[in-house]
TORTORFI-252559 format. One line per 4 residues: number of its first residue (from 1); their letters; for each residue z, x, y of N, C-alpha, C, CB. Coordinates in steps of 0.1 Angstrom, whole numbers, plus 5000, padded with zeros to 4 digits. Glycine has a CB too. Layout:
<pts>
NUM = a = Z:X:Y:Z:X:Y:Z:X:Y:Z:X:Y  ...
</pts>
This chain:
<pts>
1 = mtvh = 3787:7099:3227:3768:7106:3223:3774:7108:3211:3758:7123:3232  3764:7108:3197:3763:7107:3186:3751:7124:3185:3759:7089:3181  3757:7137:3185:3749:7148:3187:3743:7154:3170:3760:7161:3196  3733:7155:3170:3733:7162:3153:3740:7171:3152:3720:7168:3147
5 = pdss = 3745:7175:3142:3757:7186:3138:3746:7200:3137:3766:7182:3121  3753:7212:3149:3750:7219:3150:3744:7231:3139:3756:7220:3157  3730:7235:3139:3727:7239:3126:3720:7258:3133:3713:7225:3117  3723:7264:3131:3718:7281:3134:3706:7282:3133:3724:7292:3125
9 = edgp = 3696:7271:3127:3682:7271:3124:3677:7266:3139:3677:7261:3111  3684:7256:3141:3676:7242:3145:3684:7234:3155:3673:7231:3132  3694:7242:3163:3704:7237:3174:3703:7242:3186:3717:7238:3171  3710:7235:3199:3707:7241:3209:3714:7257:3212:3710:7230:3218
13 = dadh = 3709:7263:3224:3713:7273:3224:3728:7276:3226:3706:7277:3230  3734:7288:3230:3748:7289:3232:3751:7282:3250:3751:7308:3229  3739:7286:3257:3739:7280:3270:3742:7263:3270:3724:7283:3277  3738:7258:3262:3739:7240:3258:3742:7238:3250:3730:7232:3257
17 = rrpa = 3753:7242:3246:3765:7238:3238:3776:7237:3245:3767:7245:3227  3782:7221:3238:3798:7219:3246:3805:7228:3243:3807:7206:3242  3815:7231:3253:3831:7237:3251:3832:7234:3242:3843:7234:3257  3849:7234:3231:3854:7227:3221:3860:7216:3234:3864:7236:3210
21 = hlsd = 3869:7223:3243:3875:7213:3253:3872:7204:3259:3879:7217:3261  3863:7205:3258:3851:7194:3268:3854:7177:3259:3828:7201:3265  3857:7167:3268:3857:7149:3264:3842:7148:3264:3865:7137:3277  3840:7135:3263:3828:7131:3260:3829:7123:3279:3828:7120:3242
25 = etve = 3838:7118:3282:3837:7117:3291:3836:7123:3309:3842:7113:3287  3843:7137:3304:3839:7151:3313:3828:7155:3313:3844:7162:3309  3815:7156:3297:3802:7159:3301:3798:7148:3308:3793:7162:3291  3795:7135:3306:3790:7124:3314:3796:7122:3330:3795:7111:3306
29 = algs = 3803:7128:3334:3809:7129:3347:3806:7140:3350:3823:7126:3348  3802:7150:3348:3794:7163:3350:3779:7158:3353:3795:7173:3336  3775:7154:3343:3758:7149:3345:3756:7139:3355:3751:7142:3332  3766:7131:3357:3765:7122:3368:3762:7131:3380:3778:7113:3370
33 = lska = 3776:7136:3381:3775:7148:3392:3766:7151:3395:3779:7158:3391  3757:7161:3384:3744:7166:3388:3736:7158:3388:3739:7175:3382  3733:7148:3385:3718:7138:3391:3725:7133:3403:3713:7121:3379  3734:7129:3409:3736:7131:3421:3732:7139:3431:3743:7133:3420
37 = lett = 3732:7158:3427:3731:7165:3432:3713:7167:3433:3740:7172:3428  3705:7164:3421:3690:7163:3419:3691:7151:3431:3683:7159:3400  3691:7144:3426:3686:7134:3439:3687:7136:3453:3691:7123:3439  3697:7146:3455:3702:7150:3467:3691:7160:3472:3717:7155:3467
41 = erar = 3688:7168:3463:3678:7178:3463:3662:7171:3470:3677:7185:3447  3661:7162:3463:3649:7152:3461:3650:7148:3477:3651:7137:3449  3658:7140:3483:3668:7140:3494:3657:7147:3509:3684:7151:3489  3660:7162:3504:3663:7171:3509:3648:7181:3514:3673:7175:3500
45 = ghly = 3640:7176:3501:3629:7179:3499:3617:7167:3509:3629:7179:3484  3623:7156:3512:3619:7147:3519:3621:7152:3533:3624:7135:3515  3630:7156:3540:3637:7161:3549:3626:7171:3555:3650:7167:3545  3628:7185:3546:3615:7195:3549:3600:7186:3549:3614:7209:3535
49 = sfhq = 3599:7179:3545:3586:7169:3546:3583:7162:3558:3586:7158:3537  3595:7158:3562:3597:7154:3575:3593:7166:3587:3612:7149:3576  3604:7175:3581:3603:7188:3596:3589:7191:3597:3613:7205:3593  3580:7189:3587:3570:7199:3583:3557:7188:3590:3570:7205:3564
53 = ltgs = 3557:7178:3589:3546:7166:3591:3547:7162:3607:3550:7152:3580  3562:7165:3609:3564:7159:3628:3558:7173:3632:3586:7155:3637  3560:7188:3630:3560:7196:3639:3542:7200:3639:3570:7208:3635  3534:7199:3624:3519:7195:3624:3514:7182:3632:3514:7192:3608
57 = adfe = 3523:7172:3636:3519:7161:3647:3521:7168:3658:3528:7147:3647  3527:7177:3664:3535:7178:3678:3520:7195:3678:3561:7181:3678  3515:7199:3670:3502:7204:3672:3495:7202:3675:3498:7205:3668  3490:7189:3664:3477:7183:3666:3480:7179:3684:3473:7166:3654
61 = ldra = 3487:7172:3689:3486:7172:3703:3482:7177:3711:3492:7171:3708  3483:7190:3704:3478:7201:3717:3461:7198:3715:3483:7222:3716  3456:7197:3707:3442:7192:3707:3435:7179:3715:3440:7188:3694  3444:7170:3708:3441:7158:3716:3442:7160:3736:3454:7146:3708
65 = vell = 3451:7169:3739:3455:7168:3754:3440:7174:3754:3472:7177:3761  3434:7186:3747:3423:7192:3752:3412:7184:3750:3421:7203:3747  3414:7175:3741:3398:7168:3744:3403:7155:3755:3388:7161:3727  3411:7149:3758:3411:7139:3768:3410:7147:3781:3425:7130:3767
69 = raag = 3413:7162:3782:3407:7166:3793:3394:7169:3794:3413:7174:3796  3386:7172:3786:3374:7177:3784:3367:7162:3786:3373:7187:3769  3374:7148:3781:3367:7134:3786:3368:7135:3796:3371:7121:3782  3379:7139:3808:3381:7133:3818:3388:7130:3824:3378:7128:3819
73 = hddw = 3398:7130:3810:3411:7118:3813:3421:7128:3817:3418:7107:3797  3423:7132:3828:3434:7143:3826:3447:7135:3829:3432:7157:3836  3444:7125:3837:3461:7117:3837:3468:7114:3822:3459:7099:3845  3456:7109:3816:3466:7106:3798:3466:7122:3795:3454:7094:3781
77 = adrv = 3460:7133:3797:3463:7144:3791:3477:7147:3792:3455:7152:3796  3482:7145:3811:3491:7152:3813:3503:7143:3808:3490:7158:3827  3498:7128:3805:3512:7122:3801:3515:7121:3787:3512:7109:3805  3505:7123:3778:3508:7127:3767:3513:7144:3765:3495:7123:3758
81 = qrei = 3512:7154:3774:3519:7169:3775:3529:7166:3779:3514:7180:3782  3535:7157:3788:3544:7158:3795:3560:7150:3788:3538:7154:3807  3554:7132:3782:3560:7122:3775:3561:7125:3758:3551:7110:3778  3554:7136:3754:3554:7135:3737:3553:7149:3732:3540:7127:3731
85 = lgrn = 3546:7156:3735:3543:7171:3731:3560:7178:3735:3527:7178:3742  3561:7179:3724:3576:7191:3723:3589:7181:3723:3578:7205:3741  3586:7170:3724:3595:7158:3728:3608:7159:3715:3584:7142:3727  3620:7159:3717:3633:7157:3704:3630:7149:3702:3648:7156:3704
89 = vipg = 3633:7147:3685:3628:7138:3677:3644:7126:3673:3620:7149:3663  3657:7132:3681:3667:7123:3681:3670:7135:3692:3676:7119:3667  3679:7125:3705:3685:7133:3710:3690:7143:3714:3688:7131:3709  3686:7160:3719:3690:7172:3716:3682:7177:3704:3705:7173:3715
93 = hwtf = 3678:7171:3695:3676:7178:3680:3659:7179:3678:3685:7166:3667  3653:7190:3675:3640:7194:3671:3646:7192:3653:3635:7214:3678  3633:7187:3645:3635:7184:3632:3640:7196:3622:3622:7178:3628  3640:7209:3631:3648:7218:3621:3659:7220:3624:3643:7231:3619
97 = qive = 3662:7216:3635:3680:7213:3637:3687:7205:3628:3684:7205:3651  3677:7194:3629:3680:7180:3616:3688:7188:3604:3661:7172:3608  3672:7195:3599:3677:7201:3585:3691:7212:3585:3663:7210:3578  3692:7220:3597:3698:7229:3595:3713:7223:3595:3695:7239:3605
101 = eyna = 3715:7212:3601:3728:7201:3597:3731:7195:3591:3731:7195:3601  3721:7192:3580:3717:7184:3568:3724:7196:3560:3700:7180:3565  3716:7211:3559:3721:7219:3551:3735:7223:3552:3714:7229:3551  3737:7228:3563:3754:7232:3565:3764:7219:3569:3756:7245:3579
105 = tyyr = 3763:7208:3567:3773:7195:3561:3770:7190:3555:3778:7186:3567  3763:7184:3546:3757:7177:3534:3755:7189:3522:3743:7169:3539  3737:7191:3523:3734:7198:3508:3747:7212:3505:3713:7207:3509  3752:7218:3513:3757:7230:3510:3766:7229:3500:3762:7235:3520
109 = pfae = 3775:7218:3509:3790:7218:3502:3791:7210:3490:3801:7213:3512  3781:7201:3491:3775:7195:3475:3773:7204:3464:3761:7188:3477  3765:7210:3468:3757:7222:3460:3772:7232:3453:3744:7233:3472  3773:7235:3465:3789:7242:3457:3799:7237:3448:3799:7246:3466
113 = lear = 3801:7222:3454:3813:7212:3445:3809:7215:3434:3813:7196:3446  3794:7209:3430:3790:7204:3417:3791:7218:3411:3775:7196:3416  3788:7231:3418:3787:7246:3409:3803:7246:3406:3781:7264:3418  3812:7242:3413:3823:7247:3412:3831:7240:3404:3827:7248:3422
117 = arqe = 3827:7227:3397:3829:7214:3388:3829:7221:3378:3819:7202:3388  3816:7223:3375:3808:7229:3364:3815:7241:3361:3793:7233:3368  3816:7248:3368:3824:7266:3364:3839:7259:3356:3831:7279:3385  3848:7250:3365:3859:7247:3363:3860:7238:3348:3863:7241:3376
121 = ladg = 3855:7230:3348:3852:7222:3336:3850:7222:3325:3846:7218:3337  3834:7229:3329:3828:7232:3313:3823:7251:3316:3810:7219:3307  3832:7257:3315:3828:7270:3318:3813:7277:3322:3832:7276:3307  3811:7271:3331:3797:7271:3341:3785:7268:3336:3793:7285:3347
125 = kdhl = 3789:7262:3322:3773:7254:3316:3769:7244:3327:3775:7244:3299  3756:7245:3325:3750:7236:3332:3738:7224:3323:3744:7246:3342  3734:7212:3324:3727:7201:3319:3737:7202:3304:3708:7204:3319  3748:7200:3298:3748:7196:3289:3750:7180:3284:3753:7203:3287
129 = yeae = 3748:7173:3292:3747:7158:3291:3731:7159:3285:3750:7148:3308  3728:7167:3291:3710:7164:3291:3710:7167:3278:3697:7174:3300  3715:7180:3273:3713:7191:3260:3718:7182:3250:3722:7206:3261  3728:7172:3254:3732:7165:3241:3723:7149:3239:3750:7163:3242
133 = lkec = 3719:7150:3248:3709:7136:3250:3694:7138:3244:3707:7133:3266  3691:7153:3244:3681:7156:3237:3684:7161:3220:3673:7166:3245  3697:7160:3220:3697:7165:3202:3698:7148:3199:3715:7179:3194  3699:7138:3206:3703:7124:3202:3689:7123:3199:3711:7114:3212
137 = rrtl = 3680:7130:3207:3666:7117:3203:3654:7129:3198:3658:7106:3222  3656:7142:3194:3649:7148:3186:3649:7144:3172:3653:7160:3188  3637:7148:3163:3633:7148:3150:3637:7161:3148:3618:7144:3147  3650:7163:3139:3651:7175:3131:3642:7181:3128:3656:7175:3120
141 = ghpd = 3637:7192:3123:3627:7202:3115:3613:7199:3122:3627:7199:3096  3610:7190:3132:3594:7186:3135:3595:7195:3147:3589:7168:3139  3588:7203:3145:3575:7216:3154:3578:7214:3165:3556:7214:3153  3577:7199:3172:3574:7197:3184:3585:7188:3191:3559:7193:3185
145 = hsac = 3597:7193:3179:3610:7187:3186:3619:7200:3183:3617:7171:3179  3617:7207:3182:3625:7222:3187:3636:7222:3198:3614:7232:3194  3651:7225:3189:3660:7225:3203:3658:7234:3217:3673:7229:3198  3648:7246:3209:3648:7259:3221:3628:7259:3218:3661:7281:3213
149 = prh = 3630:7268:3232:3614:7273:3231:3616:7282:3221:3607:7280:3245  3603:7285:3215:3596:7295:3207:3596:7307:3216:3582:7290:3202  3602:7322:3211:3600:7332:3215:3590:7337:3206:3610:7338:3217
</pts>
């Protein structure tokens, strides 16, 4: 990737400058690892949505049971209460347990490994690939293409 030469006036901040020992391949590999983790973050968000939506549905069943009883359908109210209300979503698991196992088994180890790789290989610097991509794509000197936020 061709990056604009560093300029003290218009270049990336120190946190987003590649350490001298880092190769293009390493920067790209760390960028790919980071992108995979970001995708996992999104998947985790969907898992929390699943958890909350399933919980909301389960609480709505209370209302359904109450309305069935009020309408004189005690047998259906009993059936919903007995067969669905509070039911495991997979054997032995409510959704919070799935979230906990995902976090412990997959998410946390992945996040810790990605952080260790950045620490060991890139002196802890984050988003180097993206910072260099920004440098390649921005127009030097243009006020809306500045390297860093204005303070």
